[in-house]
VEXDREN-2710 file (C-alpha; in Angstrom, 1 decimal):
% VEXDREN-2710
k/r/px/py/pz
1/UNK/99.3/73.2/93.1
2/UNK/101.2/71.0/95.7
3/UNK/103.3/72.2/98.7
4/UNK/106.1/69.8/99.5
5/UNK/109.2/68.8/101.7
6/UNK/111.8/66.2/102.4
7/UNK/115.2/66.4/104.2
8/UNK/117.3/68.5/101.9
9/UNK/121.0/68.4/102.7
10/UNK/123.5/67.1/105.2
11/UNK/126.3/69.2/106.4
12/UNK/128.6/66.2/106.3
13/UNK/128.2/65.6/102.5
14/UNK/131.6/64.9/101.1
15/UNK/133.1/66.9/98.2
16/UNK/129.8/68.5/97.5
17/UNK/128.7/72.1/96.6
18/UNK/128.0/74.3/99.7
19/UNK/124.4/74.9/100.5
20/UNK/124.6/78.7/100.0
21/UNK/125.7/78.2/96.4
22/UNK/122.7/76.0/95.7
23/UNK/120.5/79.0/96.4
24/UNK/121.9/80.7/93.4
25/UNK/120.3/78.2/91.0
26/UNK/117.4/75.8/90.6
27/UNK/116.7/72.1/90.4
28/UNK/114.7/70.7/87.4
29/UNK/113.1/67.3/87.0
30/UNK/111.5/65.4/84.1
31/UNK/109.6/62.3/85.1
32/UNK/108.1/59.8/82.6
33/UNK/105.9/56.8/83.7
34/UNK/104.5/54.3/81.2
35/UNK/103.0/50.8/81.4
36/UNK/104.8/49.7/78.3
37/UNK/108.0/49.7/80.4
38/UNK/106.3/47.6/83.0
39/UNK/103.6/45.1/82.0
40/UNK/104.3/45.7/78.3
41/UNK/100.6/46.4/77.7
42/UNK/98.7/49.6/77.2
43/UNK/96.2/49.4/80.1
44/UNK/95.1/50.8/83.5
45/UNK/97.6/53.6/84.4
46/UNK/98.8/54.1/80.8
47/UNK/101.1/57.1/81.1
48/UNK/102.3/60.0/83.3
49/UNK/104.5/63.0/82.7
50/UNK/105.6/65.6/85.2
51/UNK/108.0/68.5/85.0
52/UNK/109.2/70.2/88.2
53/UNK/111.3/73.1/89.3
54/UNK/112.7/73.4/92.9
55/UNK/114.3/76.4/94.5
56/UNK/116.1/76.8/97.9
57/UNK/115.3/80.5/97.9
58/UNK/112.7/81.9/100.4
59/UNK/109.3/80.4/99.4
60/UNK/106.5/82.9/98.4
61/UNK/104.8/84.5/101.4
62/UNK/101.4/82.9/100.7
63/UNK/102.8/79.4/100.7
64/UNK/104.7/80.1/104.0
65/UNK/101.6/81.5/105.6
66/UNK/99.6/78.5/104.6
67/UNK/102.1/76.2/106.1
68/UNK/102.4/78.2/109.3
69/UNK/98.6/78.1/109.6
70/UNK/98.5/74.3/109.8
71/UNK/99.5/72.8/113.1
72/UNK/101.0/69.6/111.6
73/UNK/103.4/71.4/109.2
74/UNK/106.8/72.0/110.9
75/UNK/109.1/74.8/109.7
76/UNK/112.8/74.1/110.1
77/UNK/116.3/75.3/109.2
78/UNK/116.0/74.6/105.4
79/UNK/112.9/75.4/103.3
80/UNK/112.3/75.2/99.6
81/UNK/109.5/75.6/97.0
82/UNK/108.8/73.3/94.1
83/UNK/106.4/73.9/91.2
84/UNK/105.2/71.1/89.0
85/UNK/103.0/70.6/85.9
86/UNK/101.9/67.1/84.8
87/UNK/99.5/64.9/83.0
88/UNK/98.2/61.3/83.8
89/UNK/96.3/59.0/81.4
90/UNK/94.2/56.0/82.3
91/UNK/92.6/53.5/80.0
92/UNK/90.8/50.1/80.4
93/UNK/92.5/46.8/79.5
94/UNK/90.8/46.5/76.2
95/UNK/91.5/49.6/74.1
96/UNK/90.2/48.2/70.8
97/UNK/86.5/48.4/71.8
98/UNK/84.8/51.7/71.1
99/UNK/81.7/50.9/73.2
100/UNK/81.6/51.4/76.9
101/UNK/83.2/48.5/78.9
102/UNK/81.1/48.6/82.1
103/UNK/83.3/46.2/84.1
104/UNK/86.6/47.9/83.4
105/UNK/88.1/51.2/84.5
106/UNK/87.0/54.4/82.7
107/UNK/89.1/56.3/80.2
108/UNK/90.3/59.4/81.9
109/UNK/92.9/62.2/81.8
110/UNK/94.3/64.5/84.6
111/UNK/96.1/67.7/83.8
112/UNK/97.4/69.6/86.8
113/UNK/99.7/72.1/88.3
114/UNK/101.2/72.2/91.8
115/UNK/103.1/74.4/94.2
116/UNK/105.3/72.6/96.8
117/UNK/106.5/74.0/100.1
118/UNK/109.3/72.0/101.8
119/UNK/111.0/72.2/105.1
120/UNK/113.6/70.1/107.0
121/UNK/113.2/70.5/110.8
122/UNK/115.5/67.8/112.2
123/UNK/119.2/67.5/111.0
124/UNK/121.3/65.1/113.1
125/UNK/124.4/63.2/112.0
126/UNK/122.3/60.1/111.1
127/UNK/118.8/61.4/111.0
128/UNK/116.9/64.0/108.9
129/UNK/113.2/64.7/109.3
130/UNK/111.0/66.9/107.0
131/UNK/107.5/67.4/105.9
132/UNK/105.7/68.2/102.7
133/UNK/102.5/70.2/102.3
134/UNK/101.0/70.2/98.9
135/UNK/98.2/71.9/97.0
136/UNK/97.3/70.6/93.5
137/UNK/94.8/72.1/91.1
138/UNK/93.9/70.6/87.7
139/UNK/91.2/69.4/85.3
140/UNK/89.9/65.8/84.8
141/UNK/88.1/65.1/81.4
142/UNK/88.4/66.0/77.8
143/UNK/90.1/69.4/78.7
144/UNK/93.0/67.4/80.0
145/UNK/94.0/66.7/76.4
146/UNK/94.7/63.1/77.3
147/UNK/92.9/61.7/74.3
148/UNK/94.8/63.9/71.8
149/UNK/98.1/63.2/73.5
150/UNK/97.7/59.4/73.6
151/UNK/96.2/59.0/70.1
152/UNK/98.8/61.4/68.6
153/UNK/101.7/59.4/70.3
154/UNK/100.3/56.1/69.1
155/UNK/100.1/57.5/65.6
156/UNK/103.7/58.7/65.8
157/UNK/105.1/55.3/66.9
158/UNK/102.8/53.4/64.5
159/UNK/100.7/51.3/67.0
160/UNK/96.9/50.9/67.3
161/UNK/95.0/53.8/68.7
162/UNK/92.7/53.4/71.7
163/UNK/89.1/53.6/70.4
164/UNK/87.0/54.2/73.5
165/UNK/87.8/57.8/74.4
166/UNK/84.2/58.8/73.7
167/UNK/83.4/57.2/77.0
168/UNK/85.9/59.1/79.1
169/UNK/85.1/61.0/82.3
170/UNK/83.6/64.5/81.9
171/UNK/85.3/67.7/82.7
172/UNK/85.7/68.4/86.4
173/UNK/88.0/70.8/88.3
174/UNK/90.2/69.0/90.8
175/UNK/91.7/70.3/94.0
176/UNK/93.9/68.4/96.4
177/UNK/95.7/69.0/99.7
178/UNK/98.5/66.6/100.5
179/UNK/100.7/66.3/103.5
180/UNK/103.8/64.0/103.8
181/UNK/106.2/63.5/106.6
182/UNK/109.4/61.6/106.0
183/UNK/112.2/60.3/108.3
184/UNK/115.7/59.5/106.9
185/UNK/118.0/57.2/109.0
186/UNK/121.6/56.7/107.7
187/UNK/123.5/53.6/108.5
188/UNK/127.3/53.3/107.6
189/UNK/128.0/49.9/106.0
190/UNK/131.7/50.1/105.2
191/UNK/133.8/50.6/102.1
192/UNK/132.2/54.0/101.5
193/UNK/128.7/52.5/101.3
194/UNK/125.7/53.6/103.3
195/UNK/122.3/52.1/103.9
196/UNK/119.3/54.3/104.4
197/UNK/115.8/53.5/105.8
198/UNK/113.2/56.2/105.1
199/UNK/109.7/55.6/106.6
200/UNK/107.0/58.0/105.6
201/UNK/103.3/58.9/106.2
202/UNK/101.0/60.6/103.7
203/UNK/97.5/61.9/103.5
204/UNK/95.6/63.5/100.6
205/UNK/92.2/65.2/100.7
206/UNK/90.3/66.2/97.6
207/UNK/87.7/65.3/95.0
208/UNK/90.3/63.6/92.8
209/UNK/92.1/61.6/95.5
210/UNK/91.4/61.1/99.2
211/UNK/93.6/58.6/100.9
212/UNK/95.9/58.0/103.9
213/UNK/99.0/55.8/103.7
214/UNK/102.5/55.0/104.8
215/UNK/105.5/53.1/103.7
216/UNK/109.2/52.6/103.7
217/UNK/112.0/53.3/101.2
218/UNK/115.4/51.6/101.4
219/UNK/118.6/52.9/99.6
220/UNK/122.0/51.3/99.4
221/UNK/124.9/53.0/97.8
222/UNK/127.4/55.9/97.8
223/UNK/126.7/59.6/98.5
224/UNK/123.2/59.1/99.9
225/UNK/123.4/62.4/101.7
226/UNK/124.0/64.3/98.5
227/UNK/120.7/63.0/97.1
228/UNK/117.1/62.2/97.9
229/UNK/115.1/59.5/96.2
230/UNK/113.9/60.5/92.7
231/UNK/110.4/62.0/92.3
232/UNK/107.3/60.0/91.6
233/UNK/104.0/61.1/90.3
234/UNK/101.5/60.9/93.1
235/UNK/100.1/58.7/94.4
236/UNK/103.5/57.2/94.9
237/UNK/106.7/57.4/97.0
238/UNK/107.9/60.8/98.1
239/UNK/110.9/62.2/96.2
240/UNK/112.2/65.5/95.0
241/UNK/114.5/66.9/92.2
242/UNK/117.1/67.9/94.8
243/UNK/120.7/66.7/94.2
244/UNK/123.8/68.2/95.8
245/UNK/126.4/68.6/92.9
246/UNK/129.5/66.6/93.6
247/UNK/132.7/65.8/91.8
248/UNK/132.4/62.2/93.0
249/UNK/129.9/59.9/91.4
250/UNK/127.0/58.9/93.7
251/UNK/124.9/55.8/93.0
252/UNK/122.4/53.7/94.8
253/UNK/119.9/50.9/94.5
254/UNK/116.5/51.7/96.0
255/UNK/113.4/49.7/96.9
256/UNK/110.2/50.5/98.8
257/UNK/106.7/49.7/99.7
258/UNK/103.7/51.9/100.3
259/UNK/100.1/51.0/101.4
260/UNK/97.1/53.3/101.0
261/UNK/93.6/53.3/102.4
262/UNK/91.6/54.9/99.6
263/UNK/88.3/56.7/100.2
264/UNK/88.2/58.5/96.9
265/UNK/89.7/57.9/93.4
266/UNK/87.9/59.8/90.7
267/UNK/89.5/57.6/88.0
268/UNK/87.6/54.6/89.5
269/UNK/84.7/56.3/91.3
270/UNK/83.8/58.5/88.3
271/UNK/82.8/62.1/88.3
272/UNK/81.8/63.7/91.6
273/UNK/78.9/65.9/90.5
274/UNK/77.4/64.1/87.5
275/UNK/76.7/60.6/86.3
276/UNK/79.6/58.8/84.7
277/UNK/81.1/55.4/84.2
278/UNK/82.6/54.0/87.4
279/UNK/83.8/50.7/88.9
280/UNK/83.9/49.4/92.5
281/UNK/87.3/50.3/93.8
282/UNK/89.2/48.4/96.3
283/UNK/89.7/50.3/99.6
284/UNK/93.3/49.1/100.1
285/UNK/96.1/49.5/97.5
286/UNK/99.8/48.7/97.8
287/UNK/102.8/49.9/95.7
288/UNK/106.2/48.2/95.5
289/UNK/109.0/50.0/93.7
290/UNK/112.6/49.1/92.9
291/UNK/115.2/50.9/90.9
292/UNK/118.7/52.4/90.4
293/UNK/120.0/56.0/90.4
294/UNK/123.3/57.5/89.3
295/UNK/124.3/61.0/90.1
296/UNK/127.5/62.9/88.9
297/UNK/128.2/66.6/89.0
298/UNK/124.9/68.5/88.4
299/UNK/122.7/65.6/87.0
300/UNK/121.0/62.4/88.2
301/UNK/119.5/59.6/86.1
302/UNK/117.1/57.1/87.6
303/UNK/115.1/54.2/86.4
304/UNK/112.6/52.1/88.3
305/UNK/109.7/49.7/88.1
306/UNK/106.5/50.0/90.1
307/UNK/104.1/47.1/90.9
308/UNK/100.6/48.2/92.1
309/UNK/98.0/45.9/93.5
310/UNK/94.6/45.6/91.9
311/UNK/92.6/48.8/92.3
312/UNK/89.1/47.7/91.6
313/UNK/86.9/44.6/91.8
314/UNK/87.1/42.4/88.8
315/UNK/90.4/43.8/87.6
316/UNK/92.2/41.0/85.8
317/UNK/95.7/41.8/86.8
318/UNK/97.9/44.0/88.9
319/UNK/99.2/47.4/87.5
320/UNK/102.9/47.5/86.5
321/UNK/104.7/50.4/85.0
322/UNK/108.2/51.7/84.5
323/UNK/109.6/55.2/85.4
324/UNK/112.5/57.3/84.0
325/UNK/113.7/60.4/85.8
326/UNK/116.3/63.0/84.9
327/UNK/117.0/65.7/87.6
328/UNK/119.6/68.4/87.2
329/UNK/120.8/71.6/88.9
330/UNK/121.1/74.8/86.8
331/UNK/123.1/77.7/88.3
332/UNK/121.7/81.2/87.6
END
């Protein structure tokens, strides 16, 4: 499960639904990430899917108590809870070989669920600050169903199936604790346009991922305070399904960079408690993302492309994948 925040709304949002009415509904998000939309090849980080639901109603007591028990989690004037389920699929560069490729990353799948606690604790005219505390629980290995999903999808679209899944990582329960803090600075540009700078810090501890990082997201467009950057599947830039319904169309271009110091990545280091295929990971990894989002009424569409630096020694090329997100508000 994953507990999460980011600055949720601005009282100055123009022609937008009042906050109290947003509590009588929920925000949904569907995120797809695939390397075929980036590098055009089926390799490395092959695919990710995540479905999320966010509510502005009072979070469950156990989540609230967990946040209050941590000195670095700040509770503010707006809180929310987000639940997510997702799956990630990883393959080596050569998916035609059925034998173990010792110098390329392992086949692996990750099926998980998360519960996300969010709170905004600073709300000024040109600044919002919030934090995200997250718990994620899932399974790595054959029980993630990554092999069946990938081979079935390849059969559906009529492309070659990956042949090396017999060498995938073994079943292992994964537990993660993630904390993110984000600052949003708004800068009027003129002509109804705004520019936003959003630095963030993030840390994750667990047997699947352990890393610390930070970065910056930039947005330029209209109606930025009615929106927050689209979600990404972690590790990646912070974003949430939240959009403030508005009769006026909101749109923006966004671009960002995040760097991570990685102590643990099970998809490169291999299984924690048993022997498995592994490669020598690089301790420093960087992501660069750019994209476009359009938001009207209760729905937002976003497309983006992510470039990720080489993650292990001997990797022939960088990772590149595309992302498609649809987020929408549904009143009760």
